[in-house]
N, C-alpha and C positions, 0 to 999 in steps of 0.2 A: 504494500500500500504505500503511495507516494504522499508524504507529509511535508515536503520542502517545496515552498513556492517557486525558488529559482529552478529546481530540478523539473517542476511541472512545465514551466514556460520554456525551458530549453528543450524539453522532449517534444513540446508542440512545434517549436521552430525547426527541430530536426525533421519531423514529420511531414512538415508543410513548407520547404524551402522556398525563399523569394516572395512569400506571401505577406509583405511588410504591412500593409494595411489591416489585414485579418489579425496578425500578431498584435499590433497596436490596439486594436479593440478588444481582443481576449485580455491582454495584460491589463488594461485599465478596469476591466470588470473583476478580474482575478484578485487584484491587489485589493479591491473593496471588499470582496465577499469572503477572502480567505480565512480570516479569524472567525467568522460565523461558521464557515464550512467546517474548520477543525473542531469547533465547540460541539458539532452535531455529528457524532460518529455514524449514524444511520445513513447520512450523506455520503461519507467516506466509504462505508462498507458497499454501498450501491454504486461506487464509482460515478457519482452524479456530474461532477465537474468534468471527468474525463469523457463522460457521454454527451455532455451539453456542448463541448468544443467541436465535436465531430457532427456534420450535417446528417440528418437521416438518410438524405438522398441528393446527389448532385447529378443534374442532367445537362449534358451538353450536346450540341447537334449543329450541323451545317445548315445554312439559310441561303440558298441559291434563289436569285431573282434576276429579272431583266430590266435593264435601264431604259430610258427614252431613245437611246441610240440603237438599241436591240442587242446590246452587249450583255452577256451574262456576268453578273457579279456574284461573289461569294461572301458571306458574313458567318460569324460564329454566334449561335444562340446559347443561352443558359438559363436554367431554372434551378436555384439552390433551395430546396425543401428542408430548412434547417430543424424545425422542432414543431411537432404536432401534440405535445402533451395537453394543451389547453383548447385545441380546436383545429379547424382547417388551416394550413399554412396561409399566411396573409403577408403580402408585402408587394412592393412596386416592381414595375418593369422599367430599366433604365436603357435608352437607346443613345449611346454616345461613344465616340471613338476611343474613349479612355476606359471603357469597361473590361475588366479582366475578371478572372475567377476569384482572385484576392479580394477584390473591391467587392463583389457580390456577396462573398463569405462574410467580409466585415459587416455589410449591411444586413444580411440575413441574420446573423449573430445577434447584432443590437436590436433587430425587429422583434426578435424573441422576448427580450425583456421589455421593450416598449409595448408591446401588445399586451404582456401580462400586466403592466401598469394600468392600462386602461379599465381593467376589470371585465372587459368583453371576451367572448369565448373565441379567441384567435391564437393560432399558432404563429410561428415566425417563418418567413421565406423572402427571397429576392431573386430577381432575374433580369434578364435584358440581352443585348448584343452589342457588338462594336460598330454597328451601324449607326450613322449619324443622320437625322433628317435635315440638318441644315444644308442648305443649296440644293436639295431634292425637290423634284416636283411632286404635286399631290398624287400624280399616277405611280410615280416611283415609290412613295412612301406606301401607297395601297398595296401594290405588288409585293414590297417586302413584307409588310404586316400579313397579308394572306399566307406567304411562304412560311414566315415565323409560326403563325398560328396552326398551320398544317401539320407540324410536329409537336407544337406544345399542347394542342388540345387533349392529347391522348394522357397527358399527365394532370390536368387540372379538372376542376368541377366544383359546383357550389358547396359541397360537403367535403371536398378534397383540399383544393388548393384555389384561392381566389385572389389573383393578381390585380393590381391597381396601376396607376400611372406613376411616372418619376421623371427624371431629367430626360428630356426629349420625347416624352410619351405624355401627350395632352389629349384633349377631346377628340381630336381628329384621328390620332393613332388607336385610341380606345374604341372608336367607332368602326374603324377597319379591322381591328382584332375581334371585337364581338361579332361583327356581320359574317367573318369566316367561320368562327366558331358555330354560330347559329346555322349556318349553311352545311357544315360538316355533321354536326350532331342533330340537326332537325328539332331543336328545342330551344325555347327562350327562357333562359335561367340567369339568375344572378351570379354569373362565373367571373365577372369583371366588375371592378368599382370604378367610379369617376366617369359613369356613363352619362349621356345627355339626359336633361331633365324630362324630356318627353318620352323617353324609352328606359326608364328604371333608374335614373339618377337621382341624387339627393341634394336639396336645397343647401347652399353654402359650403359644398365640398371643395371648389376652387379656393375658398378663402380659409378653410378650416385649419391649416398648419399655423397660418399667421395669427388667426383668431385665438386658437389655443394657446400658442405661445405668449401672447400678450395676457391672457387670463392667469398663466402660470407667473409671469412677471409681476403681475398685480398682486398676487398673494405673496410673493417674495418681499415686495416693498412694503405690504400692509405688515408682515411680520416685524419689520423694523421700524414701524411707526410712519411710513410714508404712504402715498398714493400716487396714481399715474397723473393725475390733474397737475398741470404746471412743470411736469418734468420734461426735460430734453432727451431725445433718444438717438442714437446712432444705429442705421441698420445697413446691412450689406446686401448686394444682389438687387435685381429689379424685376424678378419673376414673380410667380403666384405667391410664395411665401412672403417676400417683402411687401408685396401688394396687400395681402391680408393683413399682415402686421401693421402697416400704415393705416389702414382703414380703421382698425379696432383702437389703435392708439389715439388717433384723432377723436374717435367717438367718445373715449373715456377721458378726453380732455388734456391728452400729452401732445407733444410736438416732435415729429420726426424731421431731422435736418440733414441726413445723409442717405444715398443710394450709391451703389457702386457696380461695376462691371470689370471685365478683364483689361480694359483701357484705363481704369482709374475710377476715381470717385467725385460724386457731386455733393457741394456744400450749400444748402439753400437754408440760410438763418431765418427766413420768413415761415419755414415749414413746409413740408410737402403735403398740400391738401388740395381739395376742390379738384379743379380741372388738371391739376398737376399728378394727382393720383390716376386719373383717367388715361393720362398720357403714358404712364408706365405700361399700359396694356398695348398701346401703339407701338412703344419701344420693343416689346416682347415679340409682337407680331412680325415686326420688319426683319426678324432672324439676323440682324446685324451684330448683335451681341455686344453693344457698346451703350455707353451712357452719355457720352459728350453732347449728343443732340438735345439732351434735357437742358443743358447750360445755353445753348444758342436760343432755345424756345422760351426760356423764362428768365434769363439774365442771371443765372445762378453762377457759382463758382465751379470750375472743373479742374481737379487736380489729376494730373497724368501718371500712371504708373505707379500709384499709392494705394494704400488701404484706408479705409474711413477712420481706423481707430486711433488716429492721432488727434481727432477733433474732441474738445472738451465736451462731456455730456454727462448726464445722471445715470444712464443705463445704455447698455449695448445689447443688440440682439442681432447676432450673425445669421444671415438668411441665405447664404450662397452655397458653398461646397466644402468638403472636408479639409481640414487643416489650414483654413483660411485665416485664421488668427494666430500668429506665433508668439513666442516669449518677448520679443521686442514690443509687439504691439500690446500685449498683456501689460508691460512695464509702463507703456504711455498711457493706457487707460487707468491705471492705478495713480500714476503721477498727477493726472488731470483730475482726479476726484470722483471718478465714476463709482457708483454704489453696487452696481450688479451687472453680471453678464448673463443672459438667458440664451443658451445655445438652440437656435431654431433649425440650424443645418445639422446634418449627421456628422458627429465626430468634428465640428467646425473648428475646435481648437487643437492645437498640438498638444502632446502629452506635458511638455515644458510648460506651455501656457496654461494648462489646466492646473498644474502644481502650483504656479505663482498666483494665479486668480483665486484659487481656493484658500490660499494663506492670507490674501489681502483685501478681499471683498466678498460679496455672496455670488457664487458661480453655480449654475445648474446645467447639467449636460443634455444633450439632444434627446436622448431617449425618453426623458421626462418632458422636456420643454416642448418638442414638436409632436408629441404623440396625438395631438388633436386632429392631425390629417388622418392617421390610421383609424383613429376613434370614429370619425364621421365616416370613413370607409365601411367601419363595423355596423354603423347606424344604417347605412345604405344597404347592407347585407340583410339587416333586420327587415327593413322596409320591403325589400324584394321577396324575402320569404313569406311574408305577410300580405303582400300584394296591395300595399298602401303607400301612401305619401304623407309625411309629417310636414307642417307648415315650417317657415324660416324660422319662426319664433321657437317652435318645438325643438327644432334640431339644435339652435343655438343654446337654449336651456339645457339640454342634455349635455352638449359639449361643455358648457360652463361648469356643471355639476362633476363631469369626468376629471376635468382639469384640477378642480378642487380637491378631488379624491386623490389624484395622483401626488399633488402637493402634500397632502396630509400624510400619505405614505412615506414620501421622502422625509418629511419631518420625524416621523415615527421612528424610522430606521436609521436616520442620519443625525439626530439631535446630539450635541455634545457641549453640555453646559448651555450657554446662551447663544451658541452658533450652531448652525446647521450644516454638515457635510452633505450636501445635496448628491454629490456623486456617489458616495457610499450609501445614501438613502435609497436613491433610484435603483443601484444595482443590487442591494440586498433585497429591496422590496419586490423587485421584479423576479429575483432569483428564487425567493421562498416559494412563491406560487408556482412556478414551473417545476421546481424540485420535488415539492410535496406531490404534485400530479404524477411525475415521473415515478416517484416511489410508490404511489397508489397503484400504478398501472403495471408495475413489475418490470423485469428486465426485457425491455423491447425497444 
């Protein structure tokens, strides 16, 4: 029986060479839950951690498709079905050139704990392809999606594995994927979430990750005697997560003054609100993947090739991609008086940044903060199964309650005197539910 954390991590790295993102995600969780794991011999005897870091199933397949020139193109498709102890595998599909097995394993591993925190009956999974929709015609994207689903369909189902969207997979791609599934299976079921409102989708799903992140940040602020009203926020990215975050911060009386892209960041001290928020959707739809046009449109400041974390704010919400906030950024935020960092992106902070932030302000990890997206996906599954549609207010109320419960779980398992270790709270809180379910279901 392995009872040394360094041996455990070294053994994992030896078995999975080169999977650096996956190693980072596992190490962050293992460090948090190790003491709890060691204090519970029943988890050790059943090798719960050893089983948790191995996906139940990894599916890899080729995706051949024909571009508009008549040329055959080949991409690689994946579905990592990580853990089904709590319910059907649930997690997004990512279409991006950067997709690798390591990234999808990290995301699927994180998803298992995130879904556990929501209290909804969902396991963890992730999938996608190294295909990028950027620069492709609608016809090319449709043909790719149809080819992708022609293989994937045999591995998914409403009670088996329910994928959703992620980077590169929005409403258009979900529509093409769902259409092909329906065509092959001859059935209309809730096999995908993120669907259009007219054919099984849920209200506020596009905004849900951002909304949930702000609700979580609101509870973090309230715990230290503050509120969102009157606070300045720094946000990265300019996609759906940033858009939803900005909408909800504005609604609750705060002010967002930054967005960012691969080209740099925007500083708008007047606040990103009204028509400016709507313009983010135009930026996203343009597929140019840059934010500089915002500066020209609204007379804001554009800072090229830098992160927004150098701007003095009360709270920061990373909304872009993994490892977007490094140690230097963390030091800059702390130096400028930032009170909290709520991570809306998946593993948005580097390990060094997480350590520094946790010591110097209130920091909460993505698996807790951004769980609102998958929570509303779970609510979409429920609506599909019952053949009903809840109102926008009903979905938002359920989301608000779920995020409150997640925050309470983090405080319960992470409280250390007056301070809360949100990383430990989220990891242990998510771990306990999954581990107990695995124990109850035997060695499977």
